C-alpha positions in Angstrom: -32.5 82.3 -195.8 -30.6 79.5 -194.0 -28.5 80.1 -190.9 -26.4 77.7 -190.5 -23.5 80.1 -191.1 -25.1 82.3 -188.2 -24.4 79.6 -185.4 -21.3 78.4 -186.4 -19.7 82.1 -186.3 -22.3 83.5 -183.1 -20.7 80.5 -180.9 -17.1 81.8 -181.7 -18.0 85.3 -180.8 -20.8 85.2 -177.9 -19.3 83.2 -175.6 -16.3 84.9 -175.6 -17.9 88.3 -175.6 -20.2 87.6 -172.5 -17.0 85.6 -170.2 -14.7 88.5 -171.2 -17.0 90.9 -169.7 -17.7 88.5 -166.6 -14.2 87.8 -166.3 -13.5 91.6 -166.1 -15.7 92.6 -163.8 -14.8 89.9 -161.7 -11.3 91.2 -161.3 -12.2 93.0 -157.6 -14.4 92.9 -154.8 -16.4 95.1 -152.8 -17.0 96.8 -149.4 -20.3 97.7 -147.3 -22.2 100.0 -145.3 -21.0 100.8 -141.6 -18.0 98.0 -142.8 -15.3 100.4 -143.2 -13.1 99.3 -140.1 -13.9 95.6 -140.7 -12.0 92.9 -142.0 -11.7 93.1 -146.4 -13.7 89.6 -146.5 -16.5 90.7 -144.0 -16.8 93.9 -146.3 -17.1 91.9 -149.9 -19.5 89.2 -148.0 -21.8 92.3 -146.8 -21.6 94.3 -149.8 -22.9 91.0 -152.0 -25.5 90.1 -149.6 -26.7 93.5 -149.9 -26.6 93.5 -153.8 -28.3 90.2 -154.0 -31.4 91.6 -152.7 -31.5 94.6 -154.9 -34.6 94.4 -156.9 -32.8 96.3 -160.0 -29.7 97.7 -160.7 -28.0 100.2 -163.6 -24.4 98.4 -164.5 -22.0 100.5 -167.1 -18.5 101.7 -168.1 -16.1 99.9 -170.3 -13.0 97.3 -169.5 -9.8 96.2 -171.6 -9.5 92.6 -171.7 -7.0 90.4 -173.4 -6.7 93.8 -175.8 -10.0 94.3 -176.6 -11.8 97.2 -175.4 -15.6 96.0 -174.2 -18.3 98.5 -173.0 -21.5 97.5 -171.9 -24.6 99.7 -170.4 -26.9 97.5 -168.9 -30.6 97.7 -166.7 -31.3 94.9 -164.9 -34.1 93.7 -163.3 -33.6 90.4 -160.5 -35.6 87.2 -161.0 -37.2 89.3 -164.5 -34.3 89.5 -166.9 -32.6 93.1 -168.4 -32.0 95.4 -171.3 -29.1 97.5 -172.5 -26.7 97.4 -175.4 -22.7 95.9 -175.5 -19.7 96.5 -177.6 -17.0 94.5 -178.5 -14.2 95.5 -180.8 -17.0 98.1 -182.4 -19.4 95.1 -182.6 -22.7 96.8 -181.0 -25.5 94.7 -179.8 -28.8 96.0 -178.2 -30.0 92.9 -175.1 -33.2 92.7 -173.6 -33.8 89.0 -171.8 -37.7 88.4 -170.2 -39.4 86.0 -169.0 -36.7 83.2 -170.7 -36.1 84.5 -174.0 -33.0 86.2 -175.4 -33.8 89.1 -178.1 -30.6 90.3 -180.1 -30.4 93.4 -182.1 -27.2 93.8 -183.9 -25.1 96.4 -185.5 -24.6 96.3 -189.6 -21.1 95.3 -188.3 -22.0 92.4 -185.6 -24.5 90.6 -188.3 -21.7 90.4 -190.6 -19.3 88.8 -188.1 -21.9 86.2 -187.1 -23.9 85.9 -190.2 -22.2 87.0 -193.8 -22.4 90.5 -196.1 -25.7 88.6 -197.3 -27.2 87.6 -194.3 -25.8 90.9 -192.6 -28.1 92.7 -195.5 -31.4 90.6 -194.4 -31.0 91.0 -190.8 -29.9 94.5 -190.6 -32.6 96.5 -188.3 -34.0 93.1 -187.2 -34.6 91.4 -184.3 -33.7 87.9 -183.6 -34.9 85.7 -180.4 -33.4 82.7 -178.6 -33.9 80.4 -175.9 -32.0 82.2 -172.6 -30.9 78.7 -171.4 -29.3 77.2 -174.4 -28.2 78.1 -177.9 -25.6 80.4 -179.3 -27.1 83.5 -177.0 -27.4 81.9 -173.3 -23.8 83.6 -172.3 -25.3 87.0 -173.0 -28.0 86.0 -171.2 -25.4 86.3 -168.1 -25.5 89.8 -168.8 -29.0 90.5 -167.8 -29.1 88.4 -165.1 -28.8 90.5 -162.3 -28.3 87.8 -159.3 -25.8 85.9 -161.9 -23.7 89.3 -162.9 -23.3 90.1 -159.1 -22.0 87.0 -157.8 -20.0 86.5 -160.3 -18.3 90.2 -160.1 -17.7 89.8 -156.8 -16.9 86.2 -156.1 -13.8 86.1 -158.1 -11.2 87.3 -156.2 -7.4 86.5 -154.7 -5.5 88.4 -151.6 -7.7 91.6 -150.9 -6.6 94.4 -148.9 -8.0 97.9 -147.4 -8.2 100.8 -150.0 -9.3 103.3 -146.9 -12.5 105.1 -147.5 -13.0 108.2 -150.2 -15.8 109.8 -152.3 -16.7 108.8 -155.1 -19.3 110.8 -157.4 -20.3 112.6 -154.4 -20.7 109.6 -152.2 -18.9 108.2 -149.0 -17.4 105.3 -150.3 -15.1 102.6 -148.4 -12.6 100.6 -151.1 -11.4 96.8 -151.1 -8.7 95.8 -153.3 -7.7 92.8 -155.1 -4.0 92.6 -154.9 -3.0 90.0 -157.8 -5.6 91.8 -160.2 -5.0 95.5 -159.4 -8.5 96.0 -159.4 -10.4 98.1 -156.5 -14.6 97.5 -155.8 -15.8 101.0 -154.0 -19.2 101.0 -151.8 -21.5 103.2 -150.5 -21.1 103.7 -146.8 -24.1 105.2 -146.1 -27.4 104.1 -146.6 -27.5 100.4 -148.0 -24.2 99.2 -148.5 -24.5 98.8 -152.7 -21.3 99.1 -154.8 -20.4 101.8 -156.6 -17.5 101.3 -158.8 -14.8 99.0 -160.0 -11.9 100.2 -161.0 -8.9 98.6 -162.3 -5.9 99.9 -163.4 -2.9 99.0 -166.1 -3.0 97.6 -169.3 -6.4 95.8 -168.9 -7.8 98.8 -166.6 -11.1 100.3 -167.2 -14.3 101.4 -164.9 -17.6 99.7 -164.1 -20.2 101.5 -162.3 -23.1 100.6 -159.8 -26.2 102.7 -160.2 -29.9 103.4 -159.9 -30.2 100.1 -156.9 -34.4 99.6 -156.8 -34.8 102.1 -159.6 -38.1 101.4 -161.7 -36.8 98.9 -165.2 -39.7 98.0 -167.6 -38.6 95.2 -169.9 -41.0 94.8 -173.1 -40.3 92.4 -175.9 -40.0 93.7 -179.1 -42.6 92.3 -181.6 -41.5 90.6 -184.5 -38.7 89.3 -183.4 -37.1 86.4 -185.9 -36.9 83.0 -183.8 -33.2 82.2 -184.2 -34.3 78.1 -183.7 -36.1 78.6 -186.8 -33.7 79.7 -188.6 -31.6 77.4 -187.7 -33.8 74.4 -189.2 -33.9 76.4 -192.3 -37.3 76.7 -191.7 
Protein backbone atom coordinates (compact mmCIF):
# COMPACT_ATOMS: atom_id res chain seq x y z
CA UNK A 1 0.00 0.00 0.00
CA UNK A 2 1.29 3.46 -0.97
CA UNK A 3 0.58 6.37 1.32
CA UNK A 4 1.05 9.70 -0.42
CA UNK A 5 -2.57 10.26 0.53
CA UNK A 6 -1.67 9.77 4.19
CA UNK A 7 1.15 12.27 3.85
CA UNK A 8 -0.92 14.98 2.17
CA UNK A 9 -4.00 14.71 4.38
CA UNK A 10 -2.15 14.21 7.63
CA UNK A 11 -0.23 17.41 7.03
CA UNK A 12 -3.44 19.37 7.10
CA UNK A 13 -4.92 17.73 10.20
CA UNK A 14 -2.13 16.82 12.60
CA UNK A 15 -0.30 20.18 12.95
CA UNK A 16 -3.63 21.98 13.27
CA UNK A 17 -4.70 19.63 16.04
CA UNK A 18 -1.47 20.09 17.98
CA UNK A 19 -1.45 23.87 17.61
CA UNK A 20 -5.09 24.11 18.62
CA UNK A 21 -4.56 22.21 21.84
CA UNK A 22 -1.42 24.10 22.77
CA UNK A 23 -2.84 27.52 21.91
CA UNK A 24 -5.98 26.69 23.85
CA UNK A 25 -3.93 25.86 26.88
CA UNK A 26 -1.90 29.01 26.36
CA UNK A 27 -4.85 31.21 27.08
CA UNK A 28 -3.97 31.63 30.73
CA UNK A 29 -1.13 31.91 33.17
CA UNK A 30 -0.23 30.37 36.47
CA UNK A 31 0.63 31.01 40.07
CA UNK A 32 2.54 29.24 42.80
CA UNK A 33 2.78 28.03 46.40
CA UNK A 34 3.26 30.74 49.01
CA UNK A 35 2.82 33.42 46.40
CA UNK A 36 -0.80 34.40 47.00
CA UNK A 37 0.25 37.90 48.04
CA UNK A 38 2.78 38.34 45.23
CA UNK A 39 2.34 40.08 41.90
CA UNK A 40 0.78 37.94 39.13
CA UNK A 41 4.03 37.91 37.11
CA UNK A 42 5.94 36.55 40.10
CA UNK A 43 3.29 33.89 40.59
CA UNK A 44 3.60 32.86 36.95
CA UNK A 45 7.37 32.56 37.16
CA UNK A 46 7.29 30.44 40.32
CA UNK A 47 4.63 28.09 38.96
CA UNK A 48 6.47 27.61 35.69
CA UNK A 49 9.67 26.74 37.53
CA UNK A 50 7.90 24.20 39.72
CA UNK A 51 6.15 22.54 36.79
CA UNK A 52 9.33 22.46 34.71
CA UNK A 53 11.09 20.61 37.54
CA UNK A 54 8.51 17.83 37.78
CA UNK A 55 9.29 14.28 36.68
CA UNK A 56 5.79 13.39 35.48
CA UNK A 57 2.32 14.87 35.17
CA UNK A 58 -1.18 14.02 33.97
CA UNK A 59 -2.88 16.60 31.74
CA UNK A 60 -6.54 16.16 30.77
CA UNK A 61 -9.55 18.16 29.75
CA UNK A 62 -11.36 19.79 26.86
CA UNK A 63 -11.47 23.14 25.12
CA UNK A 64 -13.06 24.71 22.06
CA UNK A 65 -10.75 26.23 19.46
CA UNK A 66 -12.23 28.10 16.48
CA UNK A 67 -15.52 26.38 17.17
CA UNK A 68 -13.95 22.93 17.20
CA UNK A 69 -14.12 20.75 20.34
CA UNK A 70 -10.79 19.27 21.41
CA UNK A 71 -10.07 16.90 24.27
CA UNK A 72 -6.88 15.32 25.58
CA UNK A 73 -5.86 12.90 28.30
CA UNK A 74 -2.08 12.57 28.50
CA UNK A 75 0.48 11.12 30.91
CA UNK A 76 3.83 12.84 30.43
CA UNK A 77 7.38 11.94 31.51
CA UNK A 78 9.99 14.69 31.50
CA UNK A 79 12.80 14.05 29.02
CA UNK A 80 11.32 10.75 27.82
CA UNK A 81 7.92 11.23 26.22
CA UNK A 82 4.34 10.45 27.04
CA UNK A 83 1.19 8.59 26.19
CA UNK A 84 -2.52 9.20 26.01
CA UNK A 85 -5.49 10.02 23.82
CA UNK A 86 -6.48 13.10 21.83
CA UNK A 87 -9.81 13.77 20.12
CA UNK A 88 -10.60 16.51 17.61
CA UNK A 89 -14.12 16.75 16.20
CA UNK A 90 -14.73 13.07 16.83
CA UNK A 91 -11.38 11.98 15.38
CA UNK A 92 -9.61 10.03 18.14
CA UNK A 93 -5.91 9.21 18.31
CA UNK A 94 -4.01 7.05 20.78
CA UNK A 95 -0.54 8.53 21.01
CA UNK A 96 2.77 7.33 22.46
CA UNK A 97 6.15 9.04 22.18
CA UNK A 98 9.25 7.29 23.47
CA UNK A 99 12.93 7.41 22.57
CA UNK A 100 12.38 9.94 19.79
CA UNK A 101 9.67 7.94 18.00
CA UNK A 102 5.97 8.84 17.80
CA UNK A 103 3.42 6.01 17.66
CA UNK A 104 -0.11 6.71 16.41
CA UNK A 105 -3.16 4.46 16.64
CA UNK A 106 -6.13 6.25 15.14
CA UNK A 107 -9.83 5.56 15.16
CA UNK A 108 -11.46 4.38 11.94
CA UNK A 109 -12.75 7.92 11.39
CA UNK A 110 -9.25 9.35 11.82
CA UNK A 111 -7.71 6.95 9.32
CA UNK A 112 -10.49 7.64 6.82
CA UNK A 113 -9.84 11.36 7.18
CA UNK A 114 -6.08 11.20 6.64
CA UNK A 115 -5.81 8.19 4.32
CA UNK A 116 -9.14 7.57 2.62
CA UNK A 117 -11.59 4.70 2.99
CA UNK A 118 -9.50 1.97 1.33
CA UNK A 119 -6.34 2.67 3.33
CA UNK A 120 -8.38 3.05 6.52
CA UNK A 121 -9.55 -0.56 6.23
CA UNK A 122 -5.94 -1.74 6.07
CA UNK A 123 -4.80 0.53 8.91
CA UNK A 124 -7.68 -0.09 11.31
CA UNK A 125 -6.41 -1.29 14.67
CA UNK A 126 -2.76 -0.83 13.66
CA UNK A 127 -0.09 1.47 15.04
CA UNK A 128 1.96 3.78 12.81
CA UNK A 129 5.36 5.10 13.82
CA UNK A 130 7.43 8.07 12.67
CA UNK A 131 10.29 10.23 13.98
CA UNK A 132 9.26 12.63 16.72
CA UNK A 133 11.51 15.41 15.42
CA UNK A 134 10.29 15.61 11.81
CA UNK A 135 7.55 14.46 9.46
CA UNK A 136 3.78 14.45 9.53
CA UNK A 137 3.37 13.59 13.22
CA UNK A 138 6.13 15.76 14.70
CA UNK A 139 3.57 18.38 15.78
CA UNK A 140 1.75 15.77 17.84
CA UNK A 141 5.02 14.89 19.57
CA UNK A 142 4.87 18.30 21.25
CA UNK A 143 1.81 17.11 23.16
CA UNK A 144 3.85 14.28 24.67
CA UNK A 145 6.66 16.54 25.92
CA UNK A 146 6.11 17.72 29.49
CA UNK A 147 8.68 20.48 29.12
CA UNK A 148 7.30 21.87 25.86
CA UNK A 149 3.68 21.65 26.94
CA UNK A 150 4.32 23.41 30.25
CA UNK A 151 6.49 26.06 28.61
CA UNK A 152 3.90 26.90 25.95
CA UNK A 153 1.01 26.73 28.40
CA UNK A 154 2.53 29.18 30.85
CA UNK A 155 4.42 31.42 28.44
CA UNK A 156 1.62 32.79 26.23
CA UNK A 157 -0.38 35.41 28.07
CA UNK A 158 -1.39 39.05 27.99
CA UNK A 159 -2.14 41.40 30.86
CA UNK A 160 -2.42 39.49 34.14
CA UNK A 161 -4.56 40.11 37.19
CA UNK A 162 -5.03 38.29 40.47
CA UNK A 163 -8.02 35.93 40.70
CA UNK A 164 -7.65 35.51 44.45
CA UNK A 165 -7.62 32.29 46.43
CA UNK A 166 -10.09 29.42 46.22
CA UNK A 167 -10.40 25.67 46.59
CA UNK A 168 -10.16 23.50 43.45
CA UNK A 169 -11.06 19.81 43.82
CA UNK A 170 -10.26 19.98 47.51
CA UNK A 171 -6.93 21.76 47.01
CA UNK A 172 -6.24 25.29 48.18
CA UNK A 173 -5.22 27.37 45.19
CA UNK A 174 -4.47 30.87 43.96
CA UNK A 175 -5.49 32.06 40.51
CA UNK A 176 -4.06 34.39 37.92
CA UNK A 177 -6.25 35.60 35.05
CA UNK A 178 -5.24 36.56 31.53
CA UNK A 179 -7.52 39.58 31.16
CA UNK A 180 -7.63 39.65 27.36
CA UNK A 181 -8.27 35.94 26.89
CA UNK A 182 -10.53 35.38 29.93
CA UNK A 183 -8.44 32.43 31.07
CA UNK A 184 -7.49 31.66 34.67
CA UNK A 185 -4.91 29.20 35.88
CA UNK A 186 -5.14 27.93 39.46
CA UNK A 187 -2.07 26.66 41.30
CA UNK A 188 -1.70 24.83 44.60
CA UNK A 189 -0.84 27.00 47.60
CA UNK A 190 0.16 24.01 49.73
CA UNK A 191 3.05 21.73 48.94
CA UNK A 192 4.79 22.33 45.63
CA UNK A 193 3.23 25.13 43.58
CA UNK A 194 2.06 22.97 40.70
CA UNK A 195 -0.70 24.10 38.34
CA UNK A 196 -4.06 22.52 39.15
CA UNK A 197 -6.41 23.80 36.49
CA UNK A 198 -6.81 26.14 33.54
CA UNK A 199 -10.34 27.49 33.19
CA UNK A 200 -11.35 29.56 30.18
CA UNK A 201 -14.77 31.17 29.90
CA UNK A 202 -16.77 32.22 26.89
CA UNK A 203 -17.49 30.67 23.49
CA UNK A 204 -14.01 29.16 23.24
CA UNK A 205 -14.05 28.03 26.84
CA UNK A 206 -13.06 24.80 28.48
CA UNK A 207 -11.00 23.31 31.27
CA UNK A 208 -7.60 21.62 31.40
CA UNK A 209 -6.62 19.82 34.62
CA UNK A 210 -3.05 19.12 35.79
CA UNK A 211 -2.61 16.42 38.43
CA UNK A 212 -0.72 13.26 39.44
CA UNK A 213 2.52 15.20 39.57
CA UNK A 214 5.57 12.91 39.98
CA UNK A 215 3.46 9.72 40.00
CA UNK A 216 5.01 6.67 38.24
CA UNK A 217 4.32 6.45 34.50
CA UNK A 218 5.41 3.52 32.32
CA UNK A 219 6.06 4.09 28.62
CA UNK A 220 6.16 1.05 26.34
CA UNK A 221 6.54 1.10 22.57
CA UNK A 222 3.78 -0.89 20.81
CA UNK A 223 4.93 -3.96 18.90
CA UNK A 224 4.59 -4.42 15.13
CA UNK A 225 4.10 -0.72 14.42
CA UNK A 226 4.09 0.22 10.74
CA UNK A 227 6.90 2.56 9.72
CA UNK A 228 5.20 5.58 8.15
CA UNK A 229 8.35 6.60 6.25
CA UNK A 230 8.43 3.24 4.51
CA UNK A 231 4.77 3.56 3.57
CA UNK A 232 5.42 6.96 2.04
CA UNK A 233 8.25 5.52 0.01
CA UNK A 234 5.92 2.84 -1.32
CA UNK A 235 7.80 -0.01 0.41
